[in-house]
PyMOL Python script that loads the backbone (N, CA, C, O; Angstrom):
from pymol import cmd

cmd.read_pdbstr("""\
ATOM      1  N   MET A   1       0.829  -5.062 -10.825  1.00  0.00           N
ATOM      2  CA  MET A   1       0.760  -4.005  -9.781  1.00  0.00           C
ATOM      3  C   MET A   1       1.815  -2.903 -10.186  1.00  0.00           C
ATOM      4  O   MET A   1       2.926  -3.202 -10.623  1.00  0.00           O
ATOM      5  N   LYS A   2       1.408  -1.685 -10.018  1.00  0.00           N
ATOM      6  CA  LYS A   2       2.283  -0.626 -10.355  1.00  0.00           C
ATOM      7  C   LYS A   2       3.216  -0.259  -9.176  1.00  0.00           C
ATOM      8  O   LYS A   2       2.784  -0.175  -8.026  1.00  0.00           O
ATOM      9  N   HIS A   3       4.577  -0.031  -9.518  1.00  0.00           N
ATOM     10  CA  HIS A   3       5.502   0.262  -8.491  1.00  0.00           C
ATOM     11  C   HIS A   3       5.464   1.851  -8.252  1.00  0.00           C
ATOM     12  O   HIS A   3       5.450   2.635  -9.201  1.00  0.00           O
ATOM     13  N   LEU A   4       5.448   2.221  -7.046  1.00  0.00           N
ATOM     14  CA  LEU A   4       5.412   3.628  -6.727  1.00  0.00           C
ATOM     15  C   LEU A   4       6.879   4.046  -6.228  1.00  0.00           C
ATOM     16  O   LEU A   4       7.390   3.610  -5.196  1.00  0.00           O
ATOM     17  N   LEU A   5       7.467   4.930  -7.088  1.00  0.00           N
ATOM     18  CA  LEU A   5       8.757   5.492  -6.744  1.00  0.00           C
ATOM     19  C   LEU A   5       8.648   6.887  -6.215  1.00  0.00           C
ATOM     20  O   LEU A   5       9.342   7.248  -5.265  1.00  0.00           O
ATOM     21  N   LYS A   6       7.801   7.672  -6.802  1.00  0.00           N
ATOM     22  CA  LYS A   6       7.610   9.065  -6.438  1.00  0.00           C
ATOM     23  C   LYS A   6       6.143   9.482  -6.843  1.00  0.00           C
ATOM     24  O   LYS A   6       5.555   8.940  -7.779  1.00  0.00           O
ATOM     25  N   LEU A   7       5.596  10.487  -6.071  1.00  0.00           N
ATOM     26  CA  LEU A   7       4.229  10.965  -6.244  1.00  0.00           C
ATOM     27  C   LEU A   7       3.998  11.412  -7.631  1.00  0.00           C
ATOM     28  O   LEU A   7       2.895  11.252  -8.152  1.00  0.00           O
ATOM     29  N   MET A   8       5.022  11.987  -8.281  1.00  0.00           N
ATOM     30  CA  MET A   8       4.820  12.539  -9.628  1.00  0.00           C
ATOM     31  C   MET A   8       4.524  11.421 -10.566  1.00  0.00           C
ATOM     32  O   MET A   8       4.146  11.712 -11.701  1.00  0.00           O
ATOM     33  N   ASP A   9       4.651  10.205 -10.226  1.00  0.00           N
ATOM     34  CA  ASP A   9       4.326   9.073 -11.149  1.00  0.00           C
ATOM     35  C   ASP A   9       2.867   8.750 -11.152  1.00  0.00           C
ATOM     36  O   ASP A   9       2.419   7.947 -11.969  1.00  0.00           O
ATOM     37  N   LEU A  10       2.035   9.403 -10.183  1.00  0.00           N
ATOM     38  CA  LEU A  10       0.649   9.120 -10.046  1.00  0.00           C
ATOM     39  C   LEU A  10      -0.178  10.259 -10.754  1.00  0.00           C
ATOM     40  O   LEU A  10       0.249  11.401 -10.923  1.00  0.00           O
ATOM     41  N   SER A  11      -1.400   9.807 -11.140  1.00  0.00           N
ATOM     42  CA  SER A  11      -2.276  10.852 -11.631  1.00  0.00           C
ATOM     43  C   SER A  11      -3.129  11.402 -10.493  1.00  0.00           C
ATOM     44  O   SER A  11      -3.138  10.791  -9.424  1.00  0.00           O
ATOM     45  N   LYS A  12      -3.808  12.455 -10.641  1.00  0.00           N
ATOM     46  CA  LYS A  12      -4.599  13.075  -9.632  1.00  0.00           C
ATOM     47  C   LYS A  12      -5.654  12.110  -9.191  1.00  0.00           C
ATOM     48  O   LYS A  12      -5.980  12.052  -8.005  1.00  0.00           O
ATOM     49  N   GLU A  13      -6.213  11.330 -10.131  1.00  0.00           N
ATOM     50  CA  GLU A  13      -7.233  10.371  -9.841  1.00  0.00           C
ATOM     51  C   GLU A  13      -6.671   9.254  -8.967  1.00  0.00           C
ATOM     52  O   GLU A  13      -7.313   8.802  -8.018  1.00  0.00           O
ATOM     53  N   GLU A  14      -5.449   8.816  -9.311  1.00  0.00           N
ATOM     54  CA  GLU A  14      -4.859   7.698  -8.432  1.00  0.00           C
ATOM     55  C   GLU A  14      -4.498   8.243  -7.007  1.00  0.00           C
ATOM     56  O   GLU A  14      -4.637   7.509  -6.029  1.00  0.00           O
ATOM     57  N   ILE A  15      -4.071   9.432  -6.892  1.00  0.00           N
ATOM     58  CA  ILE A  15      -3.790   9.929  -5.526  1.00  0.00           C
ATOM     59  C   ILE A  15      -5.030  10.042  -4.746  1.00  0.00           C
ATOM     60  O   ILE A  15      -5.058   9.671  -3.572  1.00  0.00           O
ATOM     61  N   CYS A  16      -6.182  10.596  -5.412  1.00  0.00           N
ATOM     62  CA  CYS A  16      -7.463  10.672  -4.665  1.00  0.00           C
ATOM     63  C   CYS A  16      -8.044   9.258  -4.347  1.00  0.00           C
ATOM     64  O   CYS A  16      -8.794   9.104  -3.383  1.00  0.00           O
ATOM     65  N   SER A  17      -7.702   8.262  -5.143  1.00  0.00           N
ATOM     66  CA  SER A  17      -8.183   6.926  -4.825  1.00  0.00           C
ATOM     67  C   SER A  17      -7.440   6.427  -3.696  1.00  0.00           C
ATOM     68  O   SER A  17      -8.075   5.848  -2.815  1.00  0.00           O
ATOM     69  N   ILE A  18      -6.153   6.567  -3.583  1.00  0.00           N
ATOM     70  CA  ILE A  18      -5.344   6.192  -2.386  1.00  0.00           C
ATOM     71  C   ILE A  18      -5.768   6.864  -1.171  1.00  0.00           C
ATOM     72  O   ILE A  18      -5.819   6.202  -0.135  1.00  0.00           O
ATOM     73  N   LEU A  19      -6.079   8.097  -1.165  1.00  0.00           N
ATOM     74  CA  LEU A  19      -6.463   8.881   0.016  1.00  0.00           C
ATOM     75  C   LEU A  19      -7.842   8.287   0.432  1.00  0.00           C
ATOM     76  O   LEU A  19      -8.086   8.099   1.624  1.00  0.00           O
ATOM     77  N   ASN A  20      -8.672   8.013  -0.466  1.00  0.00           N
ATOM     78  CA  ASN A  20      -9.994   7.519  -0.140  1.00  0.00           C
ATOM     79  C   ASN A  20      -9.859   6.182   0.530  1.00  0.00           C
ATOM     80  O   ASN A  20     -10.485   5.938   1.562  1.00  0.00           O
ATOM     81  N   MET A  21      -9.072   5.331  -0.023  1.00  0.00           N
ATOM     82  CA  MET A  21      -8.878   3.993   0.612  1.00  0.00           C
ATOM     83  C   MET A  21      -8.281   4.137   1.913  1.00  0.00           C
ATOM     84  O   MET A  21      -8.714   3.416   2.811  1.00  0.00           O
ATOM     85  N   ALA A  22      -7.394   4.921   2.149  1.00  0.00           N
ATOM     86  CA  ALA A  22      -6.763   5.285   3.505  1.00  0.00           C
ATOM     87  C   ALA A  22      -7.801   5.650   4.408  1.00  0.00           C
ATOM     88  O   ALA A  22      -7.894   5.112   5.511  1.00  0.00           O
ATOM     89  N   ASP A  23      -8.612   6.559   3.999  1.00  0.00           N
ATOM     90  CA  ASP A  23      -9.754   6.994   4.932  1.00  0.00           C
ATOM     91  C   ASP A  23     -10.682   5.815   5.290  1.00  0.00           C
ATOM     92  O   ASP A  23     -11.094   5.676   6.441  1.00  0.00           O
ATOM     93  N   GLN A  24     -10.989   5.015   4.349  1.00  0.00           N
ATOM     94  CA  GLN A  24     -11.792   3.891   4.569  1.00  0.00           C
ATOM     95  C   GLN A  24     -11.213   2.912   5.538  1.00  0.00           C
ATOM     96  O   GLN A  24     -11.851   2.452   6.485  1.00  0.00           O
ATOM     97  N   LEU A  25      -9.920   2.603   5.244  1.00  0.00           N
ATOM     98  CA  LEU A  25      -9.238   1.664   6.159  1.00  0.00           C
ATOM     99  C   LEU A  25      -9.038   2.221   7.672  1.00  0.00           C
ATOM    100  O   LEU A  25      -9.040   1.472   8.649  1.00  0.00           O
ATOM    101  N   LYS A  26      -8.881   3.499   7.738  1.00  0.00           N
ATOM    102  CA  LYS A  26      -8.757   4.168   9.035  1.00  0.00           C
ATOM    103  C   LYS A  26     -10.209   4.041   9.810  1.00  0.00           C
ATOM    104  O   LYS A  26     -10.288   3.752  11.005  1.00  0.00           O
ATOM    105  N   TYR A  27     -11.190   4.262   9.078  1.00  0.00           N
ATOM    106  CA  TYR A  27     -12.594   4.149   9.655  1.00  0.00           C
ATOM    107  C   TYR A  27     -12.853   2.760  10.169  1.00  0.00           C
ATOM    108  O   TYR A  27     -13.396   2.529  11.249  1.00  0.00           O
ATOM    109  N   GLU A  28     -12.405   1.801   9.275  1.00  0.00           N
ATOM    110  CA  GLU A  28     -12.675   0.373   9.650  1.00  0.00           C
ATOM    111  C   GLU A  28     -11.880  -0.089  10.796  1.00  0.00           C
ATOM    112  O   GLU A  28     -12.390  -0.857  11.613  1.00  0.00           O
ATOM    113  N   LYS A  29     -10.650   0.326  10.919  1.00  0.00           N
ATOM    114  CA  LYS A  29      -9.877  -0.003  12.087  1.00  0.00           C
ATOM    115  C   LYS A  29     -10.400   0.496  13.329  1.00  0.00           C
ATOM    116  O   LYS A  29     -10.462  -0.198  14.344  1.00  0.00           O
ATOM    117  N   LYS A  30     -10.824   1.838  13.252  1.00  0.00           N
ATOM    118  CA  LYS A  30     -11.341   2.470  14.475  1.00  0.00           C
ATOM    119  C   LYS A  30     -12.633   1.782  14.888  1.00  0.00           C
ATOM    120  O   LYS A  30     -12.972   1.817  16.071  1.00  0.00           O
ATOM    121  N   HIS A  31     -13.345   1.180  14.008  1.00  0.00           N
ATOM    122  CA  HIS A  31     -14.654   0.505  14.415  1.00  0.00           C
ATOM    123  C   HIS A  31     -14.465  -1.005  14.551  1.00  0.00           C
ATOM    124  O   HIS A  31     -15.454  -1.738  14.543  1.00  0.00           O
ATOM    125  N   GLY A  32     -13.251  -1.486  14.674  1.00  0.00           N
ATOM    126  CA  GLY A  32     -13.067  -2.953  14.894  1.00  0.00           C
ATOM    127  C   GLY A  32     -13.326  -3.823  13.691  1.00  0.00           C
ATOM    128  O   GLY A  32     -13.469  -5.034  13.860  1.00  0.00           O
ATOM    129  N   ILE A  33     -13.405  -3.227  12.348  1.00  0.00           N
ATOM    130  CA  ILE A  33     -13.683  -4.074  11.285  1.00  0.00           C
ATOM    131  C   ILE A  33     -12.309  -4.458  10.711  1.00  0.00           C
ATOM    132  O   ILE A  33     -11.504  -3.613  10.320  1.00  0.00           O
ATOM    133  N   GLU A  34     -12.097  -5.743  10.684  1.00  0.00           N
ATOM    134  CA  GLU A  34     -10.786  -6.320  10.409  1.00  0.00           C
ATOM    135  C   GLU A  34     -10.840  -6.918   8.996  1.00  0.00           C
ATOM    136  O   GLU A  34     -11.711  -7.719   8.658  1.00  0.00           O
ATOM    137  N   HIS A  35      -9.839  -6.473   8.175  1.00  0.00           N
ATOM    138  CA  HIS A  35      -9.640  -6.997   6.841  1.00  0.00           C
ATOM    139  C   HIS A  35      -8.267  -7.524   6.657  1.00  0.00           C
ATOM    140  O   HIS A  35      -7.329  -6.913   7.170  1.00  0.00           O
ATOM    141  N   LYS A  36      -8.068  -8.583   5.985  1.00  0.00           N
ATOM    142  CA  LYS A  36      -6.744  -9.061   5.731  1.00  0.00           C
ATOM    143  C   LYS A  36      -6.536  -8.961   4.196  1.00  0.00           C
ATOM    144  O   LYS A  36      -6.296  -9.948   3.500  1.00  0.00           O
ATOM    145  N   ARG A  37      -6.638  -7.794   3.757  1.00  0.00           N
ATOM    146  CA  ARG A  37      -6.484  -7.516   2.253  1.00  0.00           C
ATOM    147  C   ARG A  37      -5.099  -7.910   1.681  1.00  0.00           C
ATOM    148  O   ARG A  37      -4.916  -8.120   0.482  1.00  0.00           O
ATOM    149  N   LEU A  38      -4.172  -7.992   2.598  1.00  0.00           N
ATOM    150  CA  LEU A  38      -2.747  -8.249   2.109  1.00  0.00           C
ATOM    151  C   LEU A  38      -2.299  -9.637   2.560  1.00  0.00           C
ATOM    152  O   LEU A  38      -1.102  -9.921   2.599  1.00  0.00           O
ATOM    153  N   ALA A  39      -3.258 -10.505   2.903  1.00  0.00           N
ATOM    154  CA  ALA A  39      -2.867 -11.833   3.311  1.00  0.00           C
ATOM    155  C   ALA A  39      -2.149 -12.608   2.218  1.00  0.00           C
ATOM    156  O   ALA A  39      -2.616 -12.653   1.080  1.00  0.00           O
ATOM    157  N   GLY A  40      -0.985 -13.236   2.563  1.00  0.00           N
ATOM    158  CA  GLY A  40      -0.188 -13.871   1.647  1.00  0.00           C
ATOM    159  C   GLY A  40       0.757 -13.010   0.823  1.00  0.00           C
ATOM    160  O   GLY A  40       1.378 -13.487  -0.126  1.00  0.00           O
ATOM    161  N   LYS A  41       0.863 -11.685   1.208  1.00  0.00           N
ATOM    162  CA  LYS A  41       1.694 -10.786   0.520  1.00  0.00           C
ATOM    163  C   LYS A  41       2.851 -10.335   1.374  1.00  0.00           C
ATOM    164  O   LYS A  41       2.683 -10.128   2.576  1.00  0.00           O
ATOM    165  N   THR A  42       4.001 -10.179   0.798  1.00  0.00           N
ATOM    166  CA  THR A  42       5.157  -9.760   1.532  1.00  0.00           C
ATOM    167  C   THR A  42       5.673  -8.467   1.008  1.00  0.00           C
ATOM    168  O   THR A  42       5.781  -8.419  -0.218  1.00  0.00           O
ATOM    169  N   LEU A  43       6.014  -7.409   1.681  1.00  0.00           N
ATOM    170  CA  LEU A  43       6.555  -6.142   1.325  1.00  0.00           C
ATOM    171  C   LEU A  43       8.098  -6.240   1.518  1.00  0.00           C
ATOM    172  O   LEU A  43       8.530  -6.534   2.632  1.00  0.00           O
ATOM    173  N   GLY A  44       8.853  -6.031   0.592  1.00  0.00           N
ATOM    174  CA  GLY A  44      10.338  -5.948   0.729  1.00  0.00           C
ATOM    175  C   GLY A  44      10.712  -4.476   0.808  1.00  0.00           C
ATOM    176  O   GLY A  44      10.387  -3.702  -0.092  1.00  0.00           O
ATOM    177  N   MET A  45      11.381  -4.093   1.858  1.00  0.00           N
ATOM    178  CA  MET A  45      11.753  -2.757   2.032  1.00  0.00           C
ATOM    179  C   MET A  45      13.315  -2.522   2.040  1.00  0.00           C
ATOM    180  O   MET A  45      14.068  -3.078   2.839  1.00  0.00           O
ATOM    181  N   ILE A  46      13.700  -1.677   1.104  1.00  0.00           N
ATOM    182  CA  ILE A  46      15.185  -1.259   1.028  1.00  0.00           C
ATOM    183  C   ILE A  46      15.189   0.241   1.131  1.00  0.00           C
ATOM    184  O   ILE A  46      14.487   0.910   0.373  1.00  0.00           O
ATOM    185  N   PHE A  47      15.938   0.778   2.023  1.00  0.00           N
ATOM    186  CA  PHE A  47      15.957   2.222   2.254  1.00  0.00           C
ATOM    187  C   PHE A  47      17.389   2.703   1.975  1.00  0.00           C
ATOM    188  O   PHE A  47      18.329   2.036   2.406  1.00  0.00           O
ATOM    189  N   GLN A  48      17.590   3.785   1.304  1.00  0.00           N
ATOM    190  CA  GLN A  48      18.833   4.309   0.951  1.00  0.00           C
ATOM    191  C   GLN A  48      19.464   4.860   2.218  1.00  0.00           C
ATOM    192  O   GLN A  48      20.674   4.782   2.427  1.00  0.00           O
ATOM    193  N   LYS A  49      18.567   5.439   3.086  1.00  0.00           N
ATOM    194  CA  LYS A  49      19.074   6.030   4.355  1.00  0.00           C
ATOM    195  C   LYS A  49      18.240   5.285   5.519  1.00  0.00           C
ATOM    196  O   LYS A  49      17.085   4.903   5.332  1.00  0.00           O
ATOM    197  N   SER A  50      18.848   5.135   6.590  1.00  0.00           N
ATOM    198  CA  SER A  50      18.129   4.454   7.728  1.00  0.00           C
ATOM    199  C   SER A  50      16.917   5.251   8.183  1.00  0.00           C
ATOM    200  O   SER A  50      17.035   6.458   8.392  1.00  0.00           O
ATOM    201  N   SER A  51      15.821   4.659   8.334  1.00  0.00           N
ATOM    202  CA  SER A  51      14.552   5.244   8.664  1.00  0.00           C
ATOM    203  C   SER A  51      13.712   4.375   9.466  1.00  0.00           C
ATOM    204  O   SER A  51      12.836   3.679   8.952  1.00  0.00           O
ATOM    205  N   THR A  52      13.977   4.396  10.826  1.00  0.00           N
ATOM    206  CA  THR A  52      13.311   3.464  11.785  1.00  0.00           C
ATOM    207  C   THR A  52      11.748   3.804  11.762  1.00  0.00           C
ATOM    208  O   THR A  52      10.932   2.882  11.757  1.00  0.00           O
ATOM    209  N   ARG A  53      11.398   4.960  11.750  1.00  0.00           N
ATOM    210  CA  ARG A  53      10.008   5.445  11.878  1.00  0.00           C
ATOM    211  C   ARG A  53       9.252   4.947  10.692  1.00  0.00           C
ATOM    212  O   ARG A  53       8.175   4.374  10.863  1.00  0.00           O
ATOM    213  N   THR A  54       9.752   5.130   9.494  1.00  0.00           N
ATOM    214  CA  THR A  54       9.051   4.719   8.274  1.00  0.00           C
ATOM    215  C   THR A  54       9.020   3.247   8.105  1.00  0.00           C
ATOM    216  O   THR A  54       8.003   2.692   7.689  1.00  0.00           O
ATOM    217  N   ARG A  55      10.199   2.530   8.440  1.00  0.00           N
ATOM    218  CA  ARG A  55      10.133   1.045   8.438  1.00  0.00           C
ATOM    219  C   ARG A  55       9.141   0.457   9.365  1.00  0.00           C
ATOM    220  O   ARG A  55       8.429  -0.469   8.977  1.00  0.00           O
ATOM    221  N   VAL A  56       9.038   0.976  10.674  1.00  0.00           N
ATOM    222  CA  VAL A  56       8.135   0.441  11.588  1.00  0.00           C
ATOM    223  C   VAL A  56       6.757   0.754  11.169  1.00  0.00           C
ATOM    224  O   VAL A  56       5.893  -0.104  11.350  1.00  0.00           O
ATOM    225  N   SER A  57       6.452   1.888  10.628  1.00  0.00           N
ATOM    226  CA  SER A  57       5.092   2.238  10.076  1.00  0.00           C
ATOM    227  C   SER A  57       4.642   1.205   8.984  1.00  0.00           C
ATOM    228  O   SER A  57       3.512   0.716   8.967  1.00  0.00           O
ATOM    229  N   PHE A  58       5.587   0.928   8.110  1.00  0.00           N
ATOM    230  CA  PHE A  58       5.207  -0.062   6.997  1.00  0.00           C
ATOM    231  C   PHE A  58       4.933  -1.373   7.553  1.00  0.00           C
ATOM    232  O   PHE A  58       3.954  -2.018   7.177  1.00  0.00           O
ATOM    233  N   GLU A  59       5.892  -1.880   8.587  1.00  0.00           N
ATOM    234  CA  GLU A  59       5.685  -3.202   9.095  1.00  0.00           C
ATOM    235  C   GLU A  59       4.380  -3.225   9.905  1.00  0.00           C
ATOM    236  O   GLU A  59       3.726  -4.265   9.824  1.00  0.00           O
ATOM    237  N   VAL A  60       3.898  -2.216  10.686  1.00  0.00           N
ATOM    238  CA  VAL A  60       2.633  -2.308  11.365  1.00  0.00           C
ATOM    239  C   VAL A  60       1.479  -2.307  10.362  1.00  0.00           C
ATOM    240  O   VAL A  60       0.512  -3.046  10.546  1.00  0.00           O
ATOM    241  N   GLY A  61       1.558  -1.488   9.299  1.00  0.00           N
ATOM    242  CA  GLY A  61       0.512  -1.499   8.359  1.00  0.00           C
ATOM    243  C   GLY A  61       0.355  -2.794   7.641  1.00  0.00           C
ATOM    244  O   GLY A  61      -0.769  -3.232   7.396  1.00  0.00           O
ATOM    245  N   MET A  62       1.512  -3.466   7.273  1.00  0.00           N
ATOM    246  CA  MET A  62       1.402  -4.751   6.564  1.00  0.00           C
ATOM    247  C   MET A  62       0.748  -5.859   7.551  1.00  0.00           C
ATOM    248  O   MET A  62      -0.059  -6.720   7.198  1.00  0.00           O
ATOM    249  N   TYR A  63       1.236  -5.674   8.802  1.00  0.00           N
ATOM    250  CA  TYR A  63       0.749  -6.603   9.806  1.00  0.00           C
ATOM    251  C   TYR A  63      -0.889  -6.465   9.945  1.00  0.00           C
ATOM    252  O   TYR A  63      -1.670  -7.417   9.926  1.00  0.00           O
ATOM    253  N   ASP A  64      -1.216  -5.176  10.079  1.00  0.00           N
ATOM    254  CA  ASP A  64      -2.676  -4.899  10.275  1.00  0.00           C
ATOM    255  C   ASP A  64      -3.544  -5.352   9.176  1.00  0.00           C
ATOM    256  O   ASP A  64      -4.749  -5.507   9.376  1.00  0.00           O
ATOM    257  N   LEU A  65      -2.997  -5.578   8.005  1.00  0.00           N
ATOM    258  CA  LEU A  65      -3.741  -5.906   6.721  1.00  0.00           C
ATOM    259  C   LEU A  65      -3.464  -7.403   6.448  1.00  0.00           C
ATOM    260  O   LEU A  65      -3.888  -7.956   5.433  1.00  0.00           O
ATOM    261  N   GLY A  66      -2.761  -8.015   7.365  1.00  0.00           N
ATOM    262  CA  GLY A  66      -2.530  -9.443   7.056  1.00  0.00           C
ATOM    263  C   GLY A  66      -1.354  -9.955   6.291  1.00  0.00           C
ATOM    264  O   GLY A  66      -1.236 -11.147   6.008  1.00  0.00           O
ATOM    265  N   GLY A  67      -0.452  -9.001   5.946  1.00  0.00           N
ATOM    266  CA  GLY A  67       0.658  -9.318   5.242  1.00  0.00           C
ATOM    267  C   GLY A  67       1.848  -9.252   6.217  1.00  0.00           C
ATOM    268  O   GLY A  67       1.739  -9.078   7.431  1.00  0.00           O
ATOM    269  N   SER A  68       3.019  -9.415   5.523  1.00  0.00           N
ATOM    270  CA  SER A  68       4.257  -9.388   6.233  1.00  0.00           C
ATOM    271  C   SER A  68       5.303  -8.461   5.536  1.00  0.00           C
ATOM    272  O   SER A  68       5.241  -8.229   4.329  1.00  0.00           O
ATOM    273  N   ALA A  69       6.255  -7.947   6.342  1.00  0.00           N
ATOM    274  CA  ALA A  69       7.293  -7.094   5.799  1.00  0.00           C
ATOM    275  C   ALA A  69       8.681  -7.584   6.096  1.00  0.00           C
ATOM    276  O   ALA A  69       9.004  -8.149   7.141  1.00  0.00           O
ATOM    277  N   LEU A  70       9.430  -7.333   5.137  1.00  0.00           N
ATOM    278  CA  LEU A  70      10.858  -7.802   5.180  1.00  0.00           C
ATOM    279  C   LEU A  70      11.817  -6.526   4.853  1.00  0.00           C
ATOM    280  O   LEU A  70      11.755  -5.891   3.800  1.00  0.00           O
ATOM    281  N   PHE A  71      12.637  -6.277   5.833  1.00  0.00           N
ATOM    282  CA  PHE A  71      13.551  -5.173   5.770  1.00  0.00           C
ATOM    283  C   PHE A  71      14.921  -5.666   5.397  1.00  0.00           C
ATOM    284  O   PHE A  71      15.468  -6.543   6.066  1.00  0.00           O
ATOM    285  N   LEU A  72      15.508  -5.101   4.304  1.00  0.00           N
ATOM    286  CA  LEU A  72      16.829  -5.542   3.936  1.00  0.00           C
ATOM    287  C   LEU A  72      17.715  -4.314   3.977  1.00  0.00           C
ATOM    288  O   LEU A  72      17.438  -3.325   3.298  1.00  0.00           O
ATOM    289  N   SER A  73      18.852  -4.369   4.818  1.00  0.00           N
ATOM    290  CA  SER A  73      19.662  -3.372   4.946  1.00  0.00           C
ATOM    291  C   SER A  73      20.809  -3.322   3.849  1.00  0.00           C
ATOM    292  O   SER A  73      20.974  -4.327   3.158  1.00  0.00           O
ATOM    293  N   ALA A  74      21.545  -2.295   3.668  1.00  0.00           N
ATOM    294  CA  ALA A  74      22.605  -2.233   2.703  1.00  0.00           C
ATOM    295  C   ALA A  74      23.647  -3.336   3.066  1.00  0.00           C
ATOM    296  O   ALA A  74      24.298  -3.883   2.175  1.00  0.00           O
ATOM    297  N   HIS A  75      23.785  -3.631   4.268  1.00  0.00           N
ATOM    298  CA  HIS A  75      24.694  -4.715   4.712  1.00  0.00           C
ATOM    299  C   HIS A  75      24.217  -6.024   4.195  1.00  0.00           C
ATOM    300  O   HIS A  75      24.964  -6.792   3.589  1.00  0.00           O
ATOM    301  N   ASP A  76      22.882  -6.287   4.455  1.00  0.00           N
ATOM    302  CA  ASP A  76      22.276  -7.560   3.911  1.00  0.00           C
ATOM    303  C   ASP A  76      22.471  -7.721   2.375  1.00  0.00           C
ATOM    304  O   ASP A  76      22.708  -8.824   1.883  1.00  0.00           O
ATOM    305  N   LEU A  77      22.367  -6.631   1.664  1.00  0.00           N
ATOM    306  CA  LEU A  77      22.323  -6.784   0.310  1.00  0.00           C
ATOM    307  C   LEU A  77      23.791  -6.561  -0.317  1.00  0.00           C
ATOM    308  O   LEU A  77      23.969  -6.617  -1.534  1.00  0.00           O
ATOM    309  N   GLN A  78      24.772  -6.317   0.549  1.00  0.00           N
ATOM    310  CA  GLN A  78      26.132  -6.091   0.156  1.00  0.00           C
ATOM    311  C   GLN A  78      26.262  -5.079  -0.967  1.00  0.00           C
ATOM    312  O   GLN A  78      26.967  -5.181  -1.971  1.00  0.00           O
ATOM    313  N   ILE A  79      25.453  -4.082  -0.620  1.00  0.00           N
ATOM    314  CA  ILE A  79      25.557  -2.816  -1.555  1.00  0.00           C
ATOM    315  C   ILE A  79      27.043  -2.079  -1.302  1.00  0.00           C
ATOM    316  O   ILE A  79      27.545  -2.019  -0.179  1.00  0.00           O
ATOM    317  N   GLY A  80      27.588  -1.602  -2.339  1.00  0.00           N
ATOM    318  CA  GLY A  80      28.830  -0.873  -2.138  1.00  0.00           C
ATOM    319  C   GLY A  80      30.122  -1.650  -2.260  1.00  0.00           C
ATOM    320  O   GLY A  80      31.219  -1.104  -2.148  1.00  0.00           O
ATOM    321  N   ARG A  81      29.962  -2.909  -2.488  1.00  0.00           N
ATOM    322  CA  ARG A  81      31.154  -3.732  -2.591  1.00  0.00           C
ATOM    323  C   ARG A  81      31.805  -3.705  -4.019  1.00  0.00           C
ATOM    324  O   ARG A  81      32.823  -4.360  -4.246  1.00  0.00           O
TER     325      ARG A  81
END
""", "prot")
cmd.dss("prot")
cmd.show_as("cartoon", "prot")
cmd.util.cbc("prot")
cmd.orient("prot")
């Protein structure tokens, strides 16, 4: 799996593919079609700055797709010691 750090790392085709998949998932959710595409997967989240809205959005997205999310704060990771 490719790690995404910034949009500039993606090609035009990859960005279009992501947007098409997002559109499909939105349609399926709206029509009650449930997919657990991320069952058994865990997303680890580390943010440089606190971002409740972004963290919760990713947690909800992972839950909706059958996965789980784990948030690690700078305190949890002992960054800066």
